[in-house]
N, C-alpha and C positions, 0 to 999 in steps of 0.2 A: 734811659728810657725814648725811642723813638716817637717823631715825630711822625703826628696820618699824613700825607700828603698825597694829594692825584698825580702829578708827571713832572718830573725833573728831570730839566732841560741842561746842557753840558754844550762845551763844544774846541776845538780849537786846544790839544791836551797834546799830539802833537810826542807821542810814543813815539822812543828812539833818538829823539833828540835831547841835547844837554840839557839845554832849558826845561821843561816835563817837567809837571808838579804832582808822579801820576800819586807820590803819598797822599797831601793834601785833599787829592777830589778822593783816597782811600776813608778819610778822614769824614770827609761831605756825606758820602755816602751811607754811612754810618749814624750817623743822627735823622734820619727816616727811612717812613713806612711810606713807599710809596709804589700807586697803581702801573706806574708808565716812566720809561726808565726812557729819554729818547739821550741818543750822540748826538749832535749835529756837526758831524764833518768833520776832518783832518784829527782825528783820532789817532791818527800815525802818521809819520811824518814822512816815512819812506814805504816802499818795499822791505828794506836790508832787517831781518828779523833777528840775524845776527847781533846786532847793535841795539837790538832789546836789552834794558837790563833788569833784576830780580827784582823788584819794585814793577816794573811795569807790567811784566808776569802775573804777580801777584794781583794788581788790578783790574785784568784783562781773568784770570780767575773767579775773581770775587763777584764779581758782571755776570759772571756764571752761574754761579750758585746760587746770586740770587734771583735770577731769573732763572733758575730750574726747584728753586724751592718755595717759590712765593707760583702761586699756580694760574691765580687772580689778575697777575702781574704781564707785564710784559716790556724785553728790551727794544727801541727801533734805534740804526744803527744807520742813517744817513753818507752816505758815499761826502767827497769833501774834493778837493783840485788835489792834494796829495795821496789822499786815499780811495782813489774812483775804481779800486778791483774788491772789490769787498765781499763781493760777496762767498768765496772759498770761506770767508768768518764767521759766515751764521753758523755751521754746525761747532764749531768753535766756542761759541757765546752765547750762544741760542738767540741771538736778535733776529729781527726781522729786516732785510738789509732793499734800503731801495734810494729814488734820488731827491723825492717830497713825500711828508707826510698829513697828513691833511684826518684834521677828529674835532667833533663838536664838544666841547666842556662850557656848562658853565652859561649852556644860552648861545653858546659862541661861537664860529666856525673856524677854527685853529689850522695854521697850514704852517709846517718847519721845512726847511731846505735851507743847505749850509749856504748859498749868498755867491757863490765865485760865479754863478749866473749872472750876475749884475756887474761884475770887478770891467769894465772897459778896457782897462788900462791892460791888466791878464790878458787881456784877450787877445788886442790888435799888437799887443807888443812880447809874444808870449817865447824868442829867444831872448830880449833883454828880462824880462822875467827869471829866463833859466836860469843867467849868467848870476844873476843878484839870488836867487835860491845856496847853486853852491858857494858864494862870496858869505852868503849867512852862516853857511857850515862851516866855513877853515873860520868864521871869528868865534864861533861858537869853539871848534877845536883847540885855538891859540888863547882866546878867555881867563877871565878870572876863577876863581872857582865859583862864585856867586855867578856866572855873567854877567857881570853889571854892564856891561858893550854892548852883547849879542842882542839883550832888554832891549838895552839903550836905541840900537838902529834898528831895529823892528816896529818901535814906536814912534824914532821920528818917522821910518818910509811910510807908514798906515795915512800921519797927517800930512805927509808931503803930497801926494796923491787925490788929499781928500775923502778916500773910501770910506770911510765909517758916513759922509752925507750922500755920497753919490750911492752906494747901493743900497743906504735904506731908503732913497727917492725911488728908486727902480723897483727895488723888494716894494713897493706900495703900493705901485702902480701894480707890478701883477698880480697881488691881493684884489685888487681892484677887479681884475678880470678873471681870476678866480673864486671872485665871489665871496670870499674870507676875512672874518672882523678881526683878528687878530695875524699878523706872519709872524716869522722866529725865525731870525739868523744868526751867523755866525763870523768866519771868513776875517771879518776886518780885524780885529783883536781887541776891539776895544766896545765896554759892553755902556747901549746905551737904548733910548726909546723915544719913540716920534709918533705922531698923531697926524695924519691929512683925511681929511673928509670922515672923520669917525670910523677911519681904518686906525689902527693901533699895529706899529712895527714896533720888535724888542733886540735886541745885540745880545748874544748871552757871552760877549769877552770871549778870554779867552784860560788854559789854565799854563802857560809859560813867562807870564810879568806876576802880577795884581788878582788873584784866580774872580773870578763868576761863576754864577749861576744861573735860574730861571728855576721859579716853583709854582705850583700852583695847587689851592687850595679848593675841596669841594663842599659848595654850597656857601660860604662863608661870603661878609658882605667885601672883605678885601681880598680877592680870590689872585691873583695876579700880581709877584715882587718878584724886581730884580733884587737879587743877593748879590754885595761885592765884600770881596774882603775887611777890607776896611774896615768894613761897619760889624763884619760878626761879633758877636753873635748879639749885636742890635738890632734894631729896627731896620726893614725894608728901605730898601731905597727906594720903589717909586709902588706904588700899588692901584688896582685898577679895581672898580666897584660889579659887583654881579647882576646882572640883570633880575627885577623881579621875579620871573620864575624859570626857573633853570630845569630846563629836561637832562635826562638819563644822557651819558655821553655815546655819541653812535662814532663811530671809526671806519677810517678809508685809508686806502694809499694807494702809492703809485711804484707799484711792481718797477724795480732797474733794470 
């Protein structure tokens, strides 16, 4: 029996890389009947489709089938820094492709974007970032079967740069300018939540290490949950209460 939810948000799957966990995401998708699936950036690691594995193609096929077989649902694919060229894939998956996506749910204005827009180090050091990407790809190629070293390198890099906190701060400032109550990002590969001046930031983490994702439930007292692999299928890590009166969802977005 699938659990009925409103929205499922995942990011940073990096299909085509050795560390991607497409099979795990397929299992999670089968747990839920969702109205809205948001793929919040870096679903692909690169544009070399010949490096996609059979499990990667199975996942894409399943997303397309769910979109086609659920008329009341939709799939939103947000471009990240690894996959900014997504528009040709819209026909393949039935997804709406955009740079950021905003909607209203449970009486709150919600905003989703990948989060690389707030990564100052990546923008100010484009050359160094490109070298690091090549080095990380080489590390995966010569790593052990479980990619333990590659995953450790990625975690240490993100922590050293204080990426999570910096992206959270910038995302909350941007949410204030957009008058959003909740902002969802990925990019940092670290699941987390922060609150500032009544606004909430949630990061959906990644699917290259311990996976994590975000779900929302319509009209419940605890409507928003950040789920992590090590707590599955236990209680969610954090929840947010719904307001006293929740209106019907309203959807709007910014095309790419």
